[in-house]
C-alpha positions in Angstrom: 45.4 132.8 63.2 49.0 131.6 63.9 51.7 133.1 61.7 53.2 131.0 59.0 56.7 129.9 60.1 59.7 131.4 58.3 60.9 129.0 55.6 57.5 127.4 55.3 55.8 129.3 52.5 56.4 132.9 53.6 58.3 134.8 56.3 56.8 134.9 59.7 54.6 137.9 60.3 53.9 138.6 56.6 50.1 138.7 56.0 48.4 136.5 53.4 47.0 138.2 50.3 43.5 137.4 51.6 42.1 136.6 55.1 41.6 133.0 55.9 38.9 131.3 58.0 40.6 130.3 61.3 38.4 127.2 61.4 39.9 126.1 58.1 43.4 126.1 59.6 42.4 123.6 62.3 40.3 121.4 60.1 41.7 118.1 58.8 43.7 118.8 55.6 42.1 118.3 52.2 44.7 116.2 50.4 43.3 116.9 47.0 44.3 120.6 47.5 47.7 119.7 49.0 48.7 116.3 47.6 51.8 115.9 49.8 50.9 115.7 53.5 53.9 115.2 55.9 52.8 113.6 59.1 55.1 113.4 62.2 55.2 110.2 64.2 57.0 109.8 67.6 60.1 107.8 68.2 58.0 104.6 68.9 56.3 104.9 65.5 52.9 105.9 66.9 51.0 108.5 64.7 50.6 111.8 66.4 47.6 113.2 64.4 44.1 111.7 64.3 43.7 112.7 60.6 46.4 110.2 59.5 43.9 107.3 59.1 41.8 109.3 56.7 44.8 110.5 54.8 46.1 107.0 54.4 42.7 105.8 53.2 42.8 108.3 50.4 46.5 108.1 49.6 47.9 106.7 46.4 51.5 107.0 47.6 53.0 106.6 51.1 56.7 107.4 51.8 58.6 106.8 55.0 61.3 105.0 56.8 60.9 101.2 57.2 59.9 101.6 60.9 57.3 104.2 60.0 55.7 102.2 57.2 55.6 99.1 59.5 53.6 101.1 62.1 50.8 102.2 59.8 48.3 100.5 57.5 48.4 101.6 53.9 45.3 100.7 51.9 45.5 97.8 49.5 47.1 98.7 46.2 48.7 101.9 47.6 52.3 102.4 46.4 54.9 102.8 49.1 58.5 104.0 49.0 60.9 103.1 51.8 63.3 106.0 52.4 67.0 105.5 51.9 68.4 108.1 49.5 65.8 110.8 49.2 66.1 111.5 45.5 64.1 108.5 44.3 61.3 109.4 46.8 61.3 113.0 45.5 60.8 111.8 42.0 57.9 109.6 43.0 56.3 112.4 44.9 56.7 114.9 42.1 55.0 112.4 39.7 52.2 112.0 42.2 51.7 115.8 42.5 51.7 116.1 38.7 49.0 113.3 38.5 46.9 114.8 41.3 47.5 111.7 43.4 47.3 112.3 47.2 50.6 111.4 48.9 51.6 111.0 52.5 55.1 111.3 53.9 55.8 109.9 57.3 58.6 111.5 59.3 60.0 111.5 62.9 58.8 114.1 65.3 58.3 117.5 63.8 59.2 117.3 60.1 59.4 121.1 59.9 62.1 121.2 62.5 65.4 120.2 60.9 63.4 117.7 59.0 62.3 116.6 55.6 59.9 119.5 55.0 62.8 121.8 53.8 63.9 119.3 51.2 60.3 118.8 49.9 59.9 122.6 49.6 63.2 122.9 47.8 62.0 120.3 45.3 59.0 122.5 44.6 56.4 120.2 46.2 53.4 121.7 47.9 53.5 120.6 51.5 51.1 120.4 54.5 52.6 119.6 57.8 51.0 117.7 60.7 53.8 117.5 63.3 54.3 115.3 66.3 56.3 116.5 69.4 59.9 117.2 68.4 62.6 115.1 69.9 64.1 118.3 71.4 60.9 119.2 73.2 60.6 115.6 74.4 64.2 115.5 75.6 63.7 118.7 77.7 60.5 117.3 79.0 62.1 114.0 80.1 64.8 116.0 81.9 62.2 118.3 83.6 63.9 121.4 82.2 62.5 124.6 80.7 64.0 125.3 77.3 62.8 128.8 76.2 66.4 130.0 76.4 67.9 127.0 74.5 69.6 127.1 71.2 68.9 124.2 68.9 71.5 123.1 66.3 71.9 120.0 64.1 74.9 117.8 63.4 72.8 115.5 61.2 74.3 115.4 57.7 76.6 118.4 58.3 79.9 119.4 59.8 79.9 118.7 63.6 82.1 121.8 64.4 79.4 124.5 64.4 77.2 122.5 66.7 80.2 121.7 69.0 81.2 125.4 69.1 77.6 126.3 70.0 77.9 124.0 73.0 81.2 125.6 73.9 79.7 129.1 73.7 76.2 128.9 75.2 74.8 127.6 78.4 71.8 125.6 77.0 72.2 123.9 73.6 70.2 121.0 72.1 72.0 119.0 69.4 70.2 116.8 66.9 72.8 114.0 66.2 73.7 111.4 63.6 75.9 108.3 63.6 79.5 109.6 63.9 78.3 113.0 65.1 76.7 112.3 68.4 77.2 112.3 72.1 80.6 110.6 72.0 82.0 113.1 69.5 80.5 116.1 71.3 81.9 114.8 74.6 85.4 114.5 73.1 85.2 118.0 71.8 83.9 119.5 75.0 86.9 118.4 77.1 88.1 121.4 79.0 84.7 123.1 79.1 82.5 122.8 82.2 79.5 121.1 80.8 77.0 118.4 81.8 75.5 116.4 78.9 72.1 114.9 78.9 71.7 112.1 76.3 68.1 111.2 75.4 68.2 108.0 73.4 65.3 106.3 71.5 62.7 108.6 72.9 59.2 107.2 73.1 60.3 103.6 72.5 60.3 100.8 75.1 64.1 101.0 75.5 64.1 104.8 76.0 67.1 105.9 78.0 67.9 109.4 79.4 71.4 109.7 80.9 73.2 112.6 82.6 76.9 112.4 82.1 80.2 114.3 81.8 81.8 115.1 78.4 84.7 112.7 79.4 82.2 109.8 80.1 80.2 110.6 77.0 83.3 110.3 74.8 84.1 106.8 76.2 80.5 105.5 75.7 78.8 103.8 72.7 75.4 105.5 72.5 72.3 104.0 70.8 70.8 105.8 67.9 68.8 107.9 67.5 69.6 110.3 70.4 69.5 113.9 71.2 72.1 115.7 73.3 71.5 118.6 75.7 74.6 120.5 76.6 74.2 122.4 79.9 76.7 124.8 81.5 76.8 125.5 85.3 75.1 128.8 84.5 72.3 127.1 82.6 69.7 127.9 85.2 70.3 131.6 84.9 71.4 131.8 81.2 68.1 132.9 79.6 68.3 136.4 78.1 65.3 138.6 78.9 65.1 139.7 75.2 64.5 136.2 73.8 67.7 136.4 71.7 69.9 133.7 73.1 72.6 134.1 70.4 71.9 137.5 68.9 74.0 140.7 69.1 74.3 142.0 72.7 71.8 144.7 73.7 74.7 146.8 75.0 76.6 146.6 71.7 80.3 145.9 71.4 83.5 148.0 71.2 82.6 148.9 74.8 84.6 151.6 76.6 87.6 150.5 78.6 85.8 151.3 81.8 83.5 148.3 81.0 86.4 146.0 81.9 88.8 145.5 84.8 92.3 145.9 83.6 95.8 146.8 85.0 97.9 149.7 83.8 95.7 150.4 80.8 96.8 147.0 79.4 93.6 146.6 77.3 92.8 146.8 73.6 91.3 150.2 73.1 87.7 150.5 72.0 88.5 151.9 68.5 91.0 149.1 67.8 88.7 146.5 69.3 85.9 147.5 67.0 88.0 146.8 63.9 89.5 143.6 65.4 86.1 142.1 66.3 84.7 143.0 62.9 87.7 141.3 61.2 87.3 138.2 63.3 83.7 137.8 62.2 82.5 136.0 65.4 79.1 134.3 65.3 77.4 131.2 66.7 79.2 128.1 65.5 82.7 129.5 65.3 85.6 129.1 67.7 87.9 132.2 68.3 91.3 132.2 70.0 92.2 135.3 72.0 96.0 134.9 72.4 97.7 137.3 74.9 94.2 138.1 76.1 95.0 140.4 79.0 91.7 141.7 80.2 89.9 139.4 77.7 88.0 142.3 76.1 88.4 141.1 72.5 87.4 137.5 73.4 84.5 138.6 75.6 83.0 140.7 72.8 83.4 137.8 70.4 81.5 135.6 73.0 78.8 138.3 73.3 78.3 137.8 69.5 77.8 134.1 69.9 81.2 132.6 69.2 83.0 130.0 71.4 86.2 131.6 72.8 89.4 130.3 74.2 91.4 133.0 76.0 95.1 132.3 76.4 97.0 134.5 78.9 100.3 133.9 80.8 99.4 136.0 83.8 97.2 134.1 86.2 96.2 137.4 87.9 94.7 138.8 84.6 91.0 139.7 85.3 89.6 137.7 82.3 87.3 135.5 84.4 85.9 138.5 86.4 85.3 140.4 83.2 83.6 137.4 81.6 81.3 137.0 84.6 80.5 140.8 84.6 79.4 140.5 80.9 77.6 137.2 81.3 79.6 135.1 78.9 81.2 131.7 79.3 84.7 131.4 77.8 87.5 129.0 78.4 90.6 130.5 80.0 94.0 128.8 79.4 96.7 130.1 81.7 100.1 129.7 80.1 102.7 131.2 77.8 102.2 130.9 74.1 103.2 129.3 71.9 103.5 126.3 74.3 100.1 126.9 75.8 98.4 126.5 72.4 99.4 122.8 72.1 96.4 120.5 72.4 93.7 123.2 72.0 91.0 122.7 69.3 91.8 124.4 66.0 90.2 127.9 65.8 88.2 129.4 63.0 89.8 132.7 63.7 92.5 133.9 66.0 93.3 137.3 67.6 97.0 137.8 68.6 97.2 140.7 71.0 100.5 139.8 72.6 103.7 137.7 72.1 106.3 137.9 69.4 106.7 136.5 66.0 107.0 132.9 67.3 103.5 133.2 68.7 102.1 134.5 65.4 103.9 131.6 63.6 102.4 129.1 66.0 98.9 130.5 65.4 99.3 130.6 61.6 100.5 127.0 61.7 97.1 125.9 63.0 95.5 127.3 59.8 92.6 129.4 61.0 90.6 131.1 58.2 91.6 134.5 59.7 94.3 135.8 61.9 94.0 139.3 63.3 97.1 140.8 65.1 97.6 144.2 66.8 101.1 145.6 66.9 102.3 148.8 68.7 106.0 148.4 67.7 106.6 149.3 64.0 109.7 147.2 63.8 107.5 144.1 64.2 105.1 144.9 61.4 107.2 143.9 58.4 108.4 140.6 59.9 104.7 139.8 60.8 103.5 140.6 57.3 106.2 138.5 55.7 105.6 135.6 58.1 101.8 135.6 57.4 102.3 135.8 53.6 104.8 133.0 53.7 102.2 130.9 55.5 99.8 131.4 52.6 97.7 134.2 53.9 96.6 137.4 52.1 97.5 140.2 54.4 96.2 143.7 54.8 96.9 146.3 57.5 95.8 149.6 58.9 97.2 152.0 61.4 94.6 153.3 63.8 95.2 156.5 65.5 92.3 157.9 67.6 92.0 161.3 69.3 89.4 161.4 72.0 87.6 164.5 73.2 88.9 165.7 76.6 87.8 168.6 78.8 89.9 171.7 79.4 89.4 174.3 82.1 86.7 176.9 81.3 84.6 174.5 79.3 86.9 174.2 76.3 87.7 170.9 74.6 90.9 169.3 73.3 91.8 166.1 71.5 93.8 163.6 73.5 95.6 161.1 71.3 95.7 157.4 72.0 98.7 155.3 71.0 98.7 154.4 67.3 98.3 150.7 66.7 98.7 148.6 63.5 96.0 146.1 62.9 96.9 143.2 60.5 94.3 141.0 59.0 95.4 137.7 57.4 92.9 135.7 55.4 93.3 132.2 54.0 92.8 132.2 50.2 89.8 129.8 50.4 86.4 131.2 51.0 85.3 131.2 54.6 82.8 128.4 54.9 79.6 129.5 56.7 78.6 127.2 59.5 
């Protein structure tokens, strides 16, 4: 018996209270037992499930978009609700459930995949799903691409930035779009990242169109709705992780030893300091992190390993950031230039790490209003000016001095403690709560 999907009744892998007959799972639904049956239809409006005709024949209420209602035949006298705002439809469905009236909801593709099923569940309605092929699966199929390593995000009815940052961070991302948050907007936000976009518009309809394009071309094009965007990095063909966790914590962990990175003259954020800095930055899928004065890029790379999009700013073109990123299998954007001038024109970060530069760099970063700024300072005379600057910029500031002593061997098998240079770590947080993407 297939496991129930997480979010649809109970968590995946949790057994039912009593065993069920596998044949009952595959049988056509009994609408009297589950009054609200949500049936997926493809982009052309064709029903995907053979049970729909019987469901419609017994239904007392059918809900769907105008194009879906036009594609089916509701029985004479059956009430219909054309979807616009969802609240009136929820009220009608709740009344149908209370009266024991079978109801059918028509939805595009897979209604359990960023679809109406979640809203129906949240309203307390019992739901049975009969999905069609999702638009994401159809888009990959049209492109002839495997998608087991893809991350799927939605920009429909929500902030575009987390979806955009997922495209910046990962090699294969599918984005469910909406008017004003589609291929043109994604293309504009991906300027500077090496990406190819595949725009799959009106899938399944007679005017279906699948277009490969660059972010710059996508930004200058008016795209028909609805459409799905696939964002593909040059490394997309080899970007599938063997552990099936495309955006999860790295198997090798973080706060890696300095030997895990190429660096010059020990110019690298030490592992103990990096552990705290990365924790304070809170990297995750959907967020954009700046690593300013990146050096070896170790902080930015570990943020990228945790799913964040990263821009590394470094004035030295010989810095081994790209080589280290390749070694650790992450894709980050490297901007060669001296801050603060090099920060101009970059997309605003959700959090920023300042590992080099003076007070003017810190001021320029704070002026961009990231939710968090983390700075490391080795010189004590810079700590007070940095704290005062960040507080004057509206941040709540806390700081810690980290002094680590590492075990080192002595002749004869004895051990000693070898001290690393003390570093002050400042964390500045905006007073507003960090909004979760």
